[in-house]
N, C-alpha and C positions, 0 to 999 in steps of 0.2 A: 783312055789307055793308062794302065798302071806304069809308074816310073820304074827305072831300073833299080832304084833304092828300095821301093816297095817290093819289087820282085825278089830282090836279094833277101829282104827281111822274111818274106814268106817262105823262100827256099830254105833258109837256115832254120826257121821255125819248124817246117815240115821234116827237115833232117833230124833235128833234135827230138821231135815228137816220135818219129819212126824208130829212132834209136831206143827211146824209152819203152816203146811198145814191144820192140824185139827183145829187149833185155828184161822186161818186166819192171824193173826199177834200175836207175843208173847206179853203177857201183859206187858206193860211198867211200871216198878216200878221206882219212882223217885230216883235219885242217893242218895238223902239225907236219904232215908229209908234204903238203903244198908249201907251207911257210919255210920249210927247209931251204927252198930256193928263193921264194918271193919276199923274204925279209932283206934281200940284197937290194939296196937302193939304186944300184947301177944297172940292174936287170931291165932290159928294154926289148921291144920288138919293132921291126921296121916294116912299113907298108910299101906297096908297089910305087907309091908316089914319093918315097924317100922320107916321109914323116915318121917320127919315132914316138912310141908311147911307153911310158914307164910301167913296169909290171910289179913294182914294189907295192906290197900290201902291209899296212900297219896293223899288227895283231890287236892292239888295244882298241883302236878305232873300230875295227870290224866287230869285235866282241861286244862293243858298246852300242852297236847299231841294232835295229829291230830284227835283223836277220841273224845276228851273232849267235844266239842260242837255239835258233830254229833250223838253220841250214848249214850245210858244209859246202865247200867250194864246188864240188862236182854236181851239186843240185842245179847250179846255173851253168857251169862250164862242163857240159856233158862230153864224154869221150876224150877229154883233154888229158886224162891221166896217163894214157899210153902214147898218144901221138899229138904233141903240142903243135898248135897252128903257127905257121911262119907268116911273116908280113906279106909274102907273095900270094897268100890265099885270099886276101881282101885288099881291094884297091887302095883304100885310104882309111884314116882314122875315123872320119865321119861315117863311112860305110859300116865300120865296125860298131859304132854307137847306135846307128839306126837299126842294125841287125838285132841288137839287144831288145828293141821295142817288141818284137814278136816273141822273144824269150820270156819276158815278164808275164805274158798272158797265161803261162802254164799254171801259175798260182792265182793271178789276179785277173781271171777271165772276164768277170763282170765289169771291172773297171776298164779293161782293155776295150770291150765292146762299146762302152760309153765314149771313149776317146775317138771312136770311128765317126761320131756325129759332130766332132768339134771342128772349128775353123782351122786348127793346127793340122789335123789329118787331111783336111781338104787341100791345103797347100802342099802337104807332103806327097799326096797322091798325084799332084800335078808336077812333081819333080823338084820342088823347092826343098833342098836338103838341109837348110839352116834352121828349119822350124824345130822346136823342142820335142823330144820323145822322153820316155820315162826317166832314163838315167840323167838327162840334162837337168830335170827339176829335183829329182829325189836323190841323185848321186848313185854310186855303185856299191862301194864297200862301206860307206858311211851313212846309209839310209836311216833317217830318223822318223819318228812318228809325226806326220804332218798335222794331225789334229791337235797337237800340243804346241805347235810353233807356227802361228799364222804369220809371224814376222819372217820366218824362213821361206814361206811361200812367196811373200812379196819380194824378197831378195832374189829368189830364183827367177821370177818374172823380170826383175830389173836387169838381169844379165843380157836380155834381148831388147826389152823395152826401156832402155836406159833413160831416154829423155822423158818419157812418161813417169818413170819412177822418181826422177829428180823433182818433178812438179808435185807428185803425190807426197813425197817426203816433207814438202813445205806446207801441205794442206793441213787442216784441222785434224784429219784422220791420221795422216802419215806422221805428223809430229808427236802424236800421243801414243802411237803403236810401239810396243816394246815387248821384251821377253816375258815380262811380268804382267802385262795388261793385255788380255786376250779379248776384251770387250770391243775393241776398236776394229773396224773392218779392214782386212787386207785385200789384196787383189782377188783371191779366190772367193771371198765372201760376196762379191758383186758379180764377178765373171764366172764363178764356179771353177773347179779345179780340172775337170776332165771333159765335160760337155760344154766347151767354151763356144758361145755363139758369136757371130760377127757383130761387133758393137755398132756398126752402121746399119744394121738391119732394122726394119720397122718393128718387128716383133720384140727385139731387145729393148728398144726405146719405150714401147708401150708397157712392158712388164717391169720397167725400172722402178716405178713407185712401190711395187711389192717388195723389191729389194731394199729400198730405203726404209720401208715401214717395219721390216723385221727388227730394226733397232729403234727407230723413232716412233713406233707404235707400241713398244714395250714399256708399260707404265713403270715397272720396277727399274729398268735401265735408265729411263729418262729422269726418274727421281734421283737416281744415284749420281748423275752428272749435272743435275740442275737444269735440264733441258725442258723446253716447252712440251707438255704432254698431250697437247691437242693437235699436233701437226697432222697426224694420220686422219683423225676424225673430221677435222675441218676441210682437209683436201678432198676426202671422199664425199663429203656433203656438198662440195662445190660443183658447179657445172663442169669444170675441167676434169675433176676427179671422177665424176660419174661417166663422162664421155670416155676417159681413158680405160675405166673398168669394162665398159661395154665393148670398146674397140679391141681390147686385149683378148677378149673371149671370142672374137669373131675374126674373119679374114679381113684384116685392115688394109685399106688402100694406102699406097705410099704417100699420096698427097693429103691424107686425112689430117686435119688440124686438131691436134691434141697437145695441151700443155702439160708437161710432166715436171718432176722435181728438178731435173738437171737443166731445164731451160732457164731457170732463175738462179739456181745455186751452183751450176757447173758440175763437173764430175771429178776429175783428178785434182783440180785446184780449189776444192771446196773450202771456204773460209767461214769461221764462226760469225753469224750475223751480228752478235754483240761486239765483235772486234771490228767488223767491217763498218758498222755504223748505220744509222737509219737513212742518211742521205744516199750512201752508196747502194744500199739494198733497194731503195726507192728507184734509183737510176737503173739498176739491173732489172727490176720488175717492169719499169717503163719500157726498156729495150725489148724485153720478152713480149710485152703486149703489142708493141709496134711491129714485131715480126709477122703478126697475123692481122692485127687491126691497123691497116695502113693509114687510115684517116684519123686515128686516135689523137686527141689533144694531150698535152703534158699532164692534164688533170685526170685523164682517163683511168690510169692505174690506181689513183687515190680512191676510186670507188670500191676497190677490192678490200675486204676486211682482213687480209693477211691470214695468218694461222691462229689468230685470237678469236675466240667466240665473242659475239657482241655482248656488252654489258653497259652499265651506266657511265663508265669512264671512257670506253671505246665504243663508238657508234651507239649512243643512247637512244636515238630515234628508232633504229633497227631493233634494239633490245625491247623497247616499249611496244612496238608493233607486234613482235613475236609473242610477247607476254599477253597482249590483248587477244591475239588469235588462240593462244593456248587456253585462255579462259572462255572466250566467246564461242569457239567451235564446240567444246564439250557441252556448254550450256544450251546451244541450239540443238545439238543431237539429243540431249536428254529431254528437252521440251518437245521435240518431234515424237520421240518414243512414248512420252507421256500422253501426248494427244492421240496417237494411234491406239495406245492401250485403253484410254478412256472411250474412244469410239467403238472399239471391239466389245468392251464391257457393256456399253449402251445397247449395241445391236444384240448381243447375247441375252441381255435382261428382258428385252421385249418379246422374245420368242416364247 
């Protein structure tokens, strides 16, 4: 059953939509007419629950936003030019913000429909009114281009996920993220911005390597930061990587045992392996192995070649065996093809 907040949002959206259809287009009132009153910093409205909301609008801030040159006030605040709403019309400030969720879809309908598949909307439809809607993340009169400021997205998420954001800021990703460095992943790069899946779901876990490989599989990016360029290829060639790829493409069972990147490296608290040190990384790998291989000895994880391809310095025996097969197998195949060819030639020549 839809919550009263959802019903309110739909009702207001239907009202605004009907008003637009009836009028053809909402009457456009010049921004200057609205600002004649809304430049007053003391201007407020009071809701039924007694809470007050400031109605002050900073002209410079609005004009610098992405909507500043594209929209006027009445494009969003339909019908307010003649009959301004009083606080008695909406129960609380939170109801007012949630009602704006349905308002944004008039221009951003594709984005709006994607949010209906997110975990945020799932909780909102169940009546949890603290989950974020458009204005909570993007603002109202100060909307900026989110594609240029991944740090802004992370800070928006941090207002609700405060503890997670503090951990993230101390990680190798969070510490490097800044206004000038957009290479580093922010919250939306891993969780997406609008179709946010539940992080505890099996599907989210199985596709997490694809998320990591968008950066760690990019040769140009890994070279720029001096990172190991073989992370993606070595994982995908490994038994665990192959299993994760197959499982992600199918209907995976919750108990399916698949090791993904976050099992060894963590997620919000990811630290650089070079700073953590070999001993600590070995301990983490050992713990990850033991979570599935209960009878594994301490030396069990040492059999893994890590993300380094075998060479004469690391795993020389494996390197030599691979080299032998790379020479031996083509030699054998060529010999068999030669034998078959000679046999066919002999049979043909006798006819």
